[in-house]
mmJSON file of the N, C-alpha and C atoms, coordinates in Angstrom:
{"data_MODEL":{"atom_site":{
"group_PDB":["ATOM","ATOM","ATOM","ATOM","ATOM","ATOM","ATOM","ATOM","ATOM","ATOM","ATOM","ATOM","ATOM","ATOM","ATOM","ATOM","ATOM","ATOM","ATOM","ATOM","ATOM","ATOM","ATOM","ATOM","ATOM","ATOM","ATOM","ATOM","ATOM","ATOM","ATOM","ATOM","ATOM","ATOM","ATOM","ATOM","ATOM","ATOM","ATOM","ATOM","ATOM","ATOM","ATOM","ATOM","ATOM","ATOM","ATOM","ATOM","ATOM","ATOM","ATOM","ATOM","ATOM","ATOM","ATOM","ATOM","ATOM","ATOM","ATOM","ATOM","ATOM","ATOM","ATOM","ATOM","ATOM","ATOM","ATOM","ATOM","ATOM","ATOM","ATOM","ATOM","ATOM","ATOM","ATOM","ATOM","ATOM","ATOM","ATOM","ATOM","ATOM","ATOM","ATOM","ATOM","ATOM","ATOM","ATOM","ATOM","ATOM","ATOM","ATOM","ATOM","ATOM","ATOM","ATOM","ATOM","ATOM","ATOM","ATOM","ATOM","ATOM","ATOM","ATOM","ATOM","ATOM","ATOM","ATOM","ATOM","ATOM","ATOM","ATOM","ATOM","ATOM","ATOM","ATOM","ATOM","ATOM","ATOM","ATOM","ATOM","ATOM","ATOM","ATOM","ATOM","ATOM","ATOM","ATOM","ATOM","ATOM","ATOM","ATOM","ATOM","ATOM","ATOM","ATOM","ATOM","ATOM","ATOM","ATOM","ATOM","ATOM","ATOM","ATOM","ATOM","ATOM","ATOM","ATOM","ATOM","ATOM","ATOM","ATOM","ATOM","ATOM","ATOM","ATOM","ATOM","ATOM","ATOM","ATOM","ATOM","ATOM","ATOM","ATOM","ATOM","ATOM","ATOM","ATOM","ATOM","ATOM","ATOM","ATOM","ATOM","ATOM","ATOM","ATOM","ATOM","ATOM","ATOM","ATOM","ATOM","ATOM","ATOM","ATOM","ATOM","ATOM","ATOM","ATOM","ATOM","ATOM","ATOM","ATOM","ATOM","ATOM","ATOM","ATOM","ATOM","ATOM","ATOM","ATOM","ATOM","ATOM","ATOM","ATOM","ATOM"],
"id":[1,2,3,4,5,6,7,8,9,10,11,12,13,14,15,16,17,18,19,20,21,22,23,24,25,26,27,28,29,30,31,32,33,34,35,36,37,38,39,40,41,42,43,44,45,46,47,48,49,50,51,52,53,54,55,56,57,58,59,60,61,62,63,64,65,66,67,68,69,70,71,72,73,74,75,76,77,78,79,80,81,82,83,84,85,86,87,88,89,90,91,92,93,94,95,96,97,98,99,100,101,102,103,104,105,106,107,108,109,110,111,112,113,114,115,116,117,118,119,120,121,122,123,124,125,126,127,128,129,130,131,132,133,134,135,136,137,138,139,140,141,142,143,144,145,146,147,148,149,150,151,152,153,154,155,156,157,158,159,160,161,162,163,164,165,166,167,168,169,170,171,172,173,174,175,176,177,178,179,180,181,182,183,184,185,186,187,188,189,190,191,192,193,194,195,196,197,198,199,200,201,202,203,204],
"type_symbol":["N","C","C","N","C","C","N","C","C","N","C","C","N","C","C","N","C","C","N","C","C","N","C","C","N","C","C","N","C","C","N","C","C","N","C","C","N","C","C","N","C","C","N","C","C","N","C","C","N","C","C","N","C","C","N","C","C","N","C","C","N","C","C","N","C","C","N","C","C","N","C","C","N","C","C","N","C","C","N","C","C","N","C","C","N","C","C","N","C","C","N","C","C","N","C","C","N","C","C","N","C","C","N","C","C","N","C","C","N","C","C","N","C","C","N","C","C","N","C","C","N","C","C","N","C","C","N","C","C","N","C","C","N","C","C","N","C","C","N","C","C","N","C","C","N","C","C","N","C","C","N","C","C","N","C","C","N","C","C","N","C","C","N","C","C","N","C","C","N","C","C","N","C","C","N","C","C","N","C","C","N","C","C","N","C","C","N","C","C","N","C","C","N","C","C","N","C","C","N","C","C","N","C","C"],
"label_atom_id":["N","CA","C","N","CA","C","N","CA","C","N","CA","C","N","CA","C","N","CA","C","N","CA","C","N","CA","C","N","CA","C","N","CA","C","N","CA","C","N","CA","C","N","CA","C","N","CA","C","N","CA","C","N","CA","C","N","CA","C","N","CA","C","N","CA","C","N","CA","C","N","CA","C","N","CA","C","N","CA","C","N","CA","C","N","CA","C","N","CA","C","N","CA","C","N","CA","C","N","CA","C","N","CA","C","N","CA","C","N","CA","C","N","CA","C","N","CA","C","N","CA","C","N","CA","C","N","CA","C","N","CA","C","N","CA","C","N","CA","C","N","CA","C","N","CA","C","N","CA","C","N","CA","C","N","CA","C","N","CA","C","N","CA","C","N","CA","C","N","CA","C","N","CA","C","N","CA","C","N","CA","C","N","CA","C","N","CA","C","N","CA","C","N","CA","C","N","CA","C","N","CA","C","N","CA","C","N","CA","C","N","CA","C","N","CA","C","N","CA","C","N","CA","C","N","CA","C","N","CA","C","N","CA","C","N","CA","C"],
"label_alt_id":[null,null,null,null,null,null,null,null,null,null,null,null,null,null,null,null,null,null,null,null,null,null,null,null,null,null,null,null,null,null,null,null,null,null,null,null,null,null,null,null,null,null,null,null,null,null,null,null,null,null,null,null,null,null,null,null,null,null,null,null,null,null,null,null,null,null,null,null,null,null,null,null,null,null,null,null,null,null,null,null,null,null,null,null,null,null,null,null,null,null,null,null,null,null,null,null,null,null,null,null,null,null,null,null,null,null,null,null,null,null,null,null,null,null,null,null,null,null,null,null,null,null,null,null,null,null,null,null,null,null,null,null,null,null,null,null,null,null,null,null,null,null,null,null,null,null,null,null,null,null,null,null,null,null,null,null,null,null,null,null,null,null,null,null,null,null,null,null,null,null,null,null,null,null,null,null,null,null,null,null,null,null,null,null,null,null,null,null,null,null,null,null,null,null,null,null,null,null,null,null,null,null,null,null],
"label_comp_id":["UNK","UNK","UNK","UNK","UNK","UNK","UNK","UNK","UNK","UNK","UNK","UNK","UNK","UNK","UNK","UNK","UNK","UNK","UNK","UNK","UNK","UNK","UNK","UNK","UNK","UNK","UNK","UNK","UNK","UNK","UNK","UNK","UNK","UNK","UNK","UNK","UNK","UNK","UNK","UNK","UNK","UNK","UNK","UNK","UNK","UNK","UNK","UNK","UNK","UNK","UNK","UNK","UNK","UNK","UNK","UNK","UNK","UNK","UNK","UNK","UNK","UNK","UNK","UNK","UNK","UNK","UNK","UNK","UNK","UNK","UNK","UNK","UNK","UNK","UNK","UNK","UNK","UNK","UNK","UNK","UNK","UNK","UNK","UNK","UNK","UNK","UNK","UNK","UNK","UNK","UNK","UNK","UNK","UNK","UNK","UNK","UNK","UNK","UNK","UNK","UNK","UNK","UNK","UNK","UNK","UNK","UNK","UNK","UNK","UNK","UNK","UNK","UNK","UNK","UNK","UNK","UNK","UNK","UNK","UNK","UNK","UNK","UNK","UNK","UNK","UNK","UNK","UNK","UNK","UNK","UNK","UNK","UNK","UNK","UNK","UNK","UNK","UNK","UNK","UNK","UNK","UNK","UNK","UNK","UNK","UNK","UNK","UNK","UNK","UNK","UNK","UNK","UNK","UNK","UNK","UNK","UNK","UNK","UNK","UNK","UNK","UNK","UNK","UNK","UNK","UNK","UNK","UNK","UNK","UNK","UNK","UNK","UNK","UNK","UNK","UNK","UNK","UNK","UNK","UNK","UNK","UNK","UNK","UNK","UNK","UNK","UNK","UNK","UNK","UNK","UNK","UNK","UNK","UNK","UNK","UNK","UNK","UNK","UNK","UNK","UNK","UNK","UNK","UNK"],
"label_asym_id":["A","A","A","A","A","A","A","A","A","A","A","A","A","A","A","A","A","A","A","A","A","A","A","A","A","A","A","A","A","A","A","A","A","A","A","A","A","A","A","A","A","A","A","A","A","A","A","A","A","A","A","A","A","A","A","A","A","A","A","A","A","A","A","A","A","A","A","A","A","A","A","A","A","A","A","A","A","A","A","A","A","A","A","A","A","A","A","A","A","A","A","A","A","A","A","A","A","A","A","A","A","A","A","A","A","A","A","A","A","A","A","A","A","A","A","A","A","A","A","A","A","A","A","A","A","A","A","A","A","A","A","A","A","A","A","A","A","A","A","A","A","A","A","A","A","A","A","A","A","A","A","A","A","A","A","A","A","A","A","A","A","A","A","A","A","A","A","A","A","A","A","A","A","A","A","A","A","A","A","A","A","A","A","A","A","A","A","A","A","A","A","A","A","A","A","A","A","A","A","A","A","A","A","A"],
"label_entity_id":["1","1","1","1","1","1","1","1","1","1","1","1","1","1","1","1","1","1","1","1","1","1","1","1","1","1","1","1","1","1","1","1","1","1","1","1","1","1","1","1","1","1","1","1","1","1","1","1","1","1","1","1","1","1","1","1","1","1","1","1","1","1","1","1","1","1","1","1","1","1","1","1","1","1","1","1","1","1","1","1","1","1","1","1","1","1","1","1","1","1","1","1","1","1","1","1","1","1","1","1","1","1","1","1","1","1","1","1","1","1","1","1","1","1","1","1","1","1","1","1","1","1","1","1","1","1","1","1","1","1","1","1","1","1","1","1","1","1","1","1","1","1","1","1","1","1","1","1","1","1","1","1","1","1","1","1","1","1","1","1","1","1","1","1","1","1","1","1","1","1","1","1","1","1","1","1","1","1","1","1","1","1","1","1","1","1","1","1","1","1","1","1","1","1","1","1","1","1","1","1","1","1","1","1"],
"label_seq_id":[1,1,1,2,2,2,3,3,3,4,4,4,5,5,5,6,6,6,7,7,7,8,8,8,9,9,9,10,10,10,11,11,11,12,12,12,13,13,13,14,14,14,15,15,15,16,16,16,17,17,17,18,18,18,19,19,19,20,20,20,21,21,21,22,22,22,23,23,23,24,24,24,25,25,25,26,26,26,27,27,27,28,28,28,29,29,29,30,30,30,31,31,31,32,32,32,33,33,33,34,34,34,35,35,35,36,36,36,37,37,37,38,38,38,39,39,39,40,40,40,41,41,41,42,42,42,43,43,43,44,44,44,45,45,45,46,46,46,47,47,47,48,48,48,49,49,49,50,50,50,51,51,51,52,52,52,53,53,53,54,54,54,55,55,55,56,56,56,57,57,57,58,58,58,59,59,59,60,60,60,61,61,61,62,62,62,63,63,63,64,64,64,65,65,65,66,66,66,67,67,67,68,68,68],
"pdbx_PDB_ins_code":[null,null,null,null,null,null,null,null,null,null,null,null,null,null,null,null,null,null,null,null,null,null,null,null,null,null,null,null,null,null,null,null,null,null,null,null,null,null,null,null,null,null,null,null,null,null,null,null,null,null,null,null,null,null,null,null,null,null,null,null,null,null,null,null,null,null,null,null,null,null,null,null,null,null,null,null,null,null,null,null,null,null,null,null,null,null,null,null,null,null,null,null,null,null,null,null,null,null,null,null,null,null,null,null,null,null,null,null,null,null,null,null,null,null,null,null,null,null,null,null,null,null,null,null,null,null,null,null,null,null,null,null,null,null,null,null,null,null,null,null,null,null,null,null,null,null,null,null,null,null,null,null,null,null,null,null,null,null,null,null,null,null,null,null,null,null,null,null,null,null,null,null,null,null,null,null,null,null,null,null,null,null,null,null,null,null,null,null,null,null,null,null,null,null,null,null,null,null,null,null,null,null,null,null],
"Cartn_x":[130.842,130.155,129.979,129.652,129.467,130.775,131.877,133.171,133.522,133.228,133.511,132.671,131.41,130.547,130.962,131.524,131.974,133.182,133.953,135.171,134.957,133.803,133.543,133.163,133.58,133.25,131.836,130.946,129.594,129.549,129.158,129.097,128.137,127.021,126.002,126.482,127.547,128.094,128.709,129.248,129.922,129.127,128.312,127.497,126.067,125.253,123.921,123.027,123.169,122.327,122.693,123.834,124.27,124.145,123.243,123.033,122.529,121.998,121.512,122.646,123.875,125.023,125.195,124.972,125.074,124.0,122.808,121.735,122.047,122.569,122.89,124.024,124.987,126.128,125.809,124.676,124.278,124.72,125.424,125.891,124.735,123.745,122.596,121.849,121.701,121.044,121.822,123.151,123.992,123.863,123.809,123.693,122.357,121.277,119.962,119.891,120.45,120.452,121.236,122.39,123.211,122.513,121.839,121.095,120.012,119.275,118.209,118.768,119.886,120.506,120.98,121.63,122.101,120.933,119.877,118.708,118.059,117.944,117.383,118.274,119.591,120.539,120.414,120.403,120.297,118.95,117.88,116.563,116.494,117.152,117.198,117.927,119.022,119.767,118.91,118.231,117.38,116.239,115.603,114.505,114.983,116.165,116.725,116.957,117.404,117.678,116.406,115.343,114.083,113.212,113.618,112.87,112.929,111.764,111.787,112.255,112.235,112.65,114.146,114.838,116.277,117.065,118.049,118.929,119.893,119.967,120.863,122.068,123.123,124.338,124.505,125.462,125.701,126.199,126.912,127.45,126.57,126.285,125.508,126.43,125.913,126.694,126.254,126.875,126.629,125.193,124.587,123.207,122.262,122.49,121.661,121.765,122.961,123.178,122.489,122.587,121.967,120.443,119.902,118.448,117.85,118.668,118.178,117.968],
"Cartn_y":[-82.066,-82.721,-84.206,-84.525,-85.928,-86.707,-86.099,-86.76,-86.923,-85.92,-85.998,-87.098,-87.201,-88.233,-89.63,-89.724,-91.027,-91.527,-90.613,-90.988,-91.145,-90.729,-90.795,-92.221,-92.616,-93.925,-93.898,-94.677,-94.848,-96.159,-96.086,-97.268,-98.294,-97.814,-98.725,-99.529,-99.096,-99.872,-101.18,-101.18,-102.359,-103.049,-102.296,-102.828,-102.305,-102.972,-102.453,-102.205,-102.999,-102.821,-101.574,-100.991,-99.804,-98.541,-98.561,-97.419,-96.185,-96.362,-95.221,-94.255,-94.741,-93.872,-92.856,-93.288,-92.373,-91.288,-91.655,-90.663,-89.701,-90.227,-89.408,-88.423,-88.845,-87.983,-86.968,-87.123,-86.181,-86.585,-87.696,-88.127,-88.531,-89.172,-89.603,-88.392,-87.345,-86.127,-85.456,-85.404,-84.83,-85.625,-86.952,-87.823,-87.602,-87.514,-87.272,-85.91,-84.886,-83.54,-83.529,-84.181,-84.234,-85.008,-86.082,-86.863,-86.011,-85.258,-84.418,-83.327,-82.731,-81.699,-82.268,-83.42,-84.047,-84.509,-85.011,-85.448,-84.277,-83.132,-81.948,-81.475,-81.525,-81.12,-82.012,-83.324,-84.256,-84.134,-83.911,-83.76,-82.509,-81.447,-80.211,-80.438,-81.174,-81.48,-82.323,-83.317,-84.176,-83.367,-82.526,-81.7,-80.762,-80.196,-79.317,-80.069,-81.312,-82.086,-82.618,-82.75,-83.231,-82.11,-80.873,-79.721,-79.68,-79.721,-79.713,-78.385,-77.313,-75.998,-75.755,-76.734,-76.591,-76.549,-75.675,-75.625,-76.8,-77.539,-78.693,-78.388,-79.103,-78.979,-80.237,-80.214,-81.366,-82.561,-82.274,-83.341,-83.546,-84.801,-85.114,-85.174,-84.804,-84.988,-86.281,-86.596,-87.874,-87.983,-86.878,-86.905,-87.28,-86.733,-87.105,-88.595,-89.115,-90.531,-91.394,-91.027,-91.831,-91.768,-90.646,-90.523,-91.29,-91.608,-92.414,-93.809],
"Cartn_z":[-27.026,-25.923,-26.224,-27.473,-27.842,-27.676,-28.061,-27.897,-26.425,-25.634,-24.209,-23.564,-23.946,-23.372,-23.83,-25.018,-25.499,-24.719,-24.16,-23.445,-21.942,-21.443,-20.005,-19.608,-18.433,-17.883,-17.319,-17.914,-17.404,-16.627,-15.39,-14.534,-15.126,-15.69,-16.215,-17.421,-18.079,-19.193,-18.713,-17.52,-16.987,-15.897,-15.18,-14.096,-14.264,-15.104,-15.429,-14.208,-13.177,-11.995,-11.194,-11.482,-10.752,-11.608,-12.57,-13.456,-12.738,-11.542,-10.769,-10.441,-10.424,-10.142,-11.274,-12.516,-13.659,-13.586,-13.152,-13.008,-11.869,-10.786,-9.627,-9.928,-10.712,-11.035,-12.139,-12.811,-13.85,-15.251,-15.38,-16.698,-17.601,-17.033,-17.823,-18.384,-17.597,-18.058,-19.179,-19.031,-20.086,-21.374,-21.233,-22.396,-23.104,-22.367,-22.95,-23.636,-23.002,-23.581,-24.889,-24.892,-26.101,-27.207,-26.849,-27.836,-28.498,-27.713,-28.259,-29.167,-28.789,-29.619,-30.953,-30.916,-32.149,-33.016,-32.388,-33.124,-33.862,-33.199,-33.852,-34.997,-34.8,-35.84,-37.068,-36.864,-37.983,-38.689,-37.927,-38.53,-39.399,-38.965,-39.757,-41.083,-41.041,-42.27,-43.208,-42.681,-43.505,-44.113,-43.307,-43.823,-44.919,-44.751,-45.782,-47.088,-47.001,-48.206,-48.854,-48.104,-48.668,-49.223,-49.007,-49.491,-51.019,-51.684,-53.163,-53.758,-52.995,-53.497,-53.305,-52.772,-52.5,-53.798,-53.839,-55.007,-54.933,-55.988,-56.014,-56.887,-56.62,-57.417,-58.26,-59.143,-60.014,-59.208,-58.143,-57.311,-56.087,-55.765,-54.58,-53.367,-52.227,-51.011,-50.326,-49.226,-48.556,-48.06,-47.675,-47.203,-48.329,-49.514,-50.671,-50.97,-50.907,-51.203,-50.161,-48.9,-47.846,-47.886,-48.324,-48.4,-49.578,-50.557,-51.693,-51.187],
"occupancy":[1.0,1.0,1.0,1.0,1.0,1.0,1.0,1.0,1.0,1.0,1.0,1.0,1.0,1.0,1.0,1.0,1.0,1.0,1.0,1.0,1.0,1.0,1.0,1.0,1.0,1.0,1.0,1.0,1.0,1.0,1.0,1.0,1.0,1.0,1.0,1.0,1.0,1.0,1.0,1.0,1.0,1.0,1.0,1.0,1.0,1.0,1.0,1.0,1.0,1.0,1.0,1.0,1.0,1.0,1.0,1.0,1.0,1.0,1.0,1.0,1.0,1.0,1.0,1.0,1.0,1.0,1.0,1.0,1.0,1.0,1.0,1.0,1.0,1.0,1.0,1.0,1.0,1.0,1.0,1.0,1.0,1.0,1.0,1.0,1.0,1.0,1.0,1.0,1.0,1.0,1.0,1.0,1.0,1.0,1.0,1.0,1.0,1.0,1.0,1.0,1.0,1.0,1.0,1.0,1.0,1.0,1.0,1.0,1.0,1.0,1.0,1.0,1.0,1.0,1.0,1.0,1.0,1.0,1.0,1.0,1.0,1.0,1.0,1.0,1.0,1.0,1.0,1.0,1.0,1.0,1.0,1.0,1.0,1.0,1.0,1.0,1.0,1.0,1.0,1.0,1.0,1.0,1.0,1.0,1.0,1.0,1.0,1.0,1.0,1.0,1.0,1.0,1.0,1.0,1.0,1.0,1.0,1.0,1.0,1.0,1.0,1.0,1.0,1.0,1.0,1.0,1.0,1.0,1.0,1.0,1.0,1.0,1.0,1.0,1.0,1.0,1.0,1.0,1.0,1.0,1.0,1.0,1.0,1.0,1.0,1.0,1.0,1.0,1.0,1.0,1.0,1.0,1.0,1.0,1.0,1.0,1.0,1.0,1.0,1.0,1.0,1.0,1.0,1.0],
"B_iso_or_equiv":[0.0,0.0,0.0,0.0,0.0,0.0,0.0,0.0,0.0,0.0,0.0,0.0,0.0,0.0,0.0,0.0,0.0,0.0,0.0,0.0,0.0,0.0,0.0,0.0,0.0,0.0,0.0,0.0,0.0,0.0,0.0,0.0,0.0,0.0,0.0,0.0,0.0,0.0,0.0,0.0,0.0,0.0,0.0,0.0,0.0,0.0,0.0,0.0,0.0,0.0,0.0,0.0,0.0,0.0,0.0,0.0,0.0,0.0,0.0,0.0,0.0,0.0,0.0,0.0,0.0,0.0,0.0,0.0,0.0,0.0,0.0,0.0,0.0,0.0,0.0,0.0,0.0,0.0,0.0,0.0,0.0,0.0,0.0,0.0,0.0,0.0,0.0,0.0,0.0,0.0,0.0,0.0,0.0,0.0,0.0,0.0,0.0,0.0,0.0,0.0,0.0,0.0,0.0,0.0,0.0,0.0,0.0,0.0,0.0,0.0,0.0,0.0,0.0,0.0,0.0,0.0,0.0,0.0,0.0,0.0,0.0,0.0,0.0,0.0,0.0,0.0,0.0,0.0,0.0,0.0,0.0,0.0,0.0,0.0,0.0,0.0,0.0,0.0,0.0,0.0,0.0,0.0,0.0,0.0,0.0,0.0,0.0,0.0,0.0,0.0,0.0,0.0,0.0,0.0,0.0,0.0,0.0,0.0,0.0,0.0,0.0,0.0,0.0,0.0,0.0,0.0,0.0,0.0,0.0,0.0,0.0,0.0,0.0,0.0,0.0,0.0,0.0,0.0,0.0,0.0,0.0,0.0,0.0,0.0,0.0,0.0,0.0,0.0,0.0,0.0,0.0,0.0,0.0,0.0,0.0,0.0,0.0,0.0,0.0,0.0,0.0,0.0,0.0,0.0],
"pdbx_formal_charge":[null,null,null,null,null,null,null,null,null,null,null,null,null,null,null,null,null,null,null,null,null,null,null,null,null,null,null,null,null,null,null,null,null,null,null,null,null,null,null,null,null,null,null,null,null,null,null,null,null,null,null,null,null,null,null,null,null,null,null,null,null,null,null,null,null,null,null,null,null,null,null,null,null,null,null,null,null,null,null,null,null,null,null,null,null,null,null,null,null,null,null,null,null,null,null,null,null,null,null,null,null,null,null,null,null,null,null,null,null,null,null,null,null,null,null,null,null,null,null,null,null,null,null,null,null,null,null,null,null,null,null,null,null,null,null,null,null,null,null,null,null,null,null,null,null,null,null,null,null,null,null,null,null,null,null,null,null,null,null,null,null,null,null,null,null,null,null,null,null,null,null,null,null,null,null,null,null,null,null,null,null,null,null,null,null,null,null,null,null,null,null,null,null,null,null,null,null,null,null,null,null,null,null,null],
"auth_seq_id":[1,1,1,2,2,2,3,3,3,4,4,4,5,5,5,6,6,6,7,7,7,8,8,8,9,9,9,10,10,10,11,11,11,12,12,12,13,13,13,14,14,14,15,15,15,16,16,16,17,17,17,18,18,18,19,19,19,20,20,20,21,21,21,22,22,22,23,23,23,24,24,24,25,25,25,26,26,26,27,27,27,28,28,28,29,29,29,30,30,30,31,31,31,32,32,32,33,33,33,34,34,34,35,35,35,36,36,36,37,37,37,38,38,38,39,39,39,40,40,40,41,41,41,42,42,42,43,43,43,44,44,44,45,45,45,46,46,46,47,47,47,48,48,48,49,49,49,50,50,50,51,51,51,52,52,52,53,53,53,54,54,54,55,55,55,56,56,56,57,57,57,58,58,58,59,59,59,60,60,60,61,61,61,62,62,62,63,63,63,64,64,64,65,65,65,66,66,66,67,67,67,68,68,68],
"auth_comp_id":["UNK","UNK","UNK","UNK","UNK","UNK","UNK","UNK","UNK","UNK","UNK","UNK","UNK","UNK","UNK","UNK","UNK","UNK","UNK","UNK","UNK","UNK","UNK","UNK","UNK","UNK","UNK","UNK","UNK","UNK","UNK","UNK","UNK","UNK","UNK","UNK","UNK","UNK","UNK","UNK","UNK","UNK","UNK","UNK","UNK","UNK","UNK","UNK","UNK","UNK","UNK","UNK","UNK","UNK","UNK","UNK","UNK","UNK","UNK","UNK","UNK","UNK","UNK","UNK","UNK","UNK","UNK","UNK","UNK","UNK","UNK","UNK","UNK","UNK","UNK","UNK","UNK","UNK","UNK","UNK","UNK","UNK","UNK","UNK","UNK","UNK","UNK","UNK","UNK","UNK","UNK","UNK","UNK","UNK","UNK","UNK","UNK","UNK","UNK","UNK","UNK","UNK","UNK","UNK","UNK","UNK","UNK","UNK","UNK","UNK","UNK","UNK","UNK","UNK","UNK","UNK","UNK","UNK","UNK","UNK","UNK","UNK","UNK","UNK","UNK","UNK","UNK","UNK","UNK","UNK","UNK","UNK","UNK","UNK","UNK","UNK","UNK","UNK","UNK","UNK","UNK","UNK","UNK","UNK","UNK","UNK","UNK","UNK","UNK","UNK","UNK","UNK","UNK","UNK","UNK","UNK","UNK","UNK","UNK","UNK","UNK","UNK","UNK","UNK","UNK","UNK","UNK","UNK","UNK","UNK","UNK","UNK","UNK","UNK","UNK","UNK","UNK","UNK","UNK","UNK","UNK","UNK","UNK","UNK","UNK","UNK","UNK","UNK","UNK","UNK","UNK","UNK","UNK","UNK","UNK","UNK","UNK","UNK","UNK","UNK","UNK","UNK","UNK","UNK"],
"auth_asym_id":["A","A","A","A","A","A","A","A","A","A","A","A","A","A","A","A","A","A","A","A","A","A","A","A","A","A","A","A","A","A","A","A","A","A","A","A","A","A","A","A","A","A","A","A","A","A","A","A","A","A","A","A","A","A","A","A","A","A","A","A","A","A","A","A","A","A","A","A","A","A","A","A","A","A","A","A","A","A","A","A","A","A","A","A","A","A","A","A","A","A","A","A","A","A","A","A","A","A","A","A","A","A","A","A","A","A","A","A","A","A","A","A","A","A","A","A","A","A","A","A","A","A","A","A","A","A","A","A","A","A","A","A","A","A","A","A","A","A","A","A","A","A","A","A","A","A","A","A","A","A","A","A","A","A","A","A","A","A","A","A","A","A","A","A","A","A","A","A","A","A","A","A","A","A","A","A","A","A","A","A","A","A","A","A","A","A","A","A","A","A","A","A","A","A","A","A","A","A","A","A","A","A","A","A"],
"auth_atom_id":["N","CA","C","N","CA","C","N","CA","C","N","CA","C","N","CA","C","N","CA","C","N","CA","C","N","CA","C","N","CA","C","N","CA","C","N","CA","C","N","CA","C","N","CA","C","N","CA","C","N","CA","C","N","CA","C","N","CA","C","N","CA","C","N","CA","C","N","CA","C","N","CA","C","N","CA","C","N","CA","C","N","CA","C","N","CA","C","N","CA","C","N","CA","C","N","CA","C","N","CA","C","N","CA","C","N","CA","C","N","CA","C","N","CA","C","N","CA","C","N","CA","C","N","CA","C","N","CA","C","N","CA","C","N","CA","C","N","CA","C","N","CA","C","N","CA","C","N","CA","C","N","CA","C","N","CA","C","N","CA","C","N","CA","C","N","CA","C","N","CA","C","N","CA","C","N","CA","C","N","CA","C","N","CA","C","N","CA","C","N","CA","C","N","CA","C","N","CA","C","N","CA","C","N","CA","C","N","CA","C","N","CA","C","N","CA","C","N","CA","C","N","CA","C","N","CA","C","N","CA","C","N","CA","C","N","CA","C"],
"pdbx_PDB_model_num":[1,1,1,1,1,1,1,1,1,1,1,1,1,1,1,1,1,1,1,1,1,1,1,1,1,1,1,1,1,1,1,1,1,1,1,1,1,1,1,1,1,1,1,1,1,1,1,1,1,1,1,1,1,1,1,1,1,1,1,1,1,1,1,1,1,1,1,1,1,1,1,1,1,1,1,1,1,1,1,1,1,1,1,1,1,1,1,1,1,1,1,1,1,1,1,1,1,1,1,1,1,1,1,1,1,1,1,1,1,1,1,1,1,1,1,1,1,1,1,1,1,1,1,1,1,1,1,1,1,1,1,1,1,1,1,1,1,1,1,1,1,1,1,1,1,1,1,1,1,1,1,1,1,1,1,1,1,1,1,1,1,1,1,1,1,1,1,1,1,1,1,1,1,1,1,1,1,1,1,1,1,1,1,1,1,1,1,1,1,1,1,1,1,1,1,1,1,1,1,1,1,1,1,1]
}}}
């Protein structure tokens, strides 16, 4: 869904005063829904990595590096 939304033409990207067209067509709602889903997903990953009871491996992954 995120890839599909990235490729869709949003009128408000080129004509900010006509952003109401994106809301009317439902694109803005899809974008907000996708944002909330991705935000919850990323927050779950961060919470899992910040858990002190988590089993760690010898090698760090990218999330560990970014959280440092």
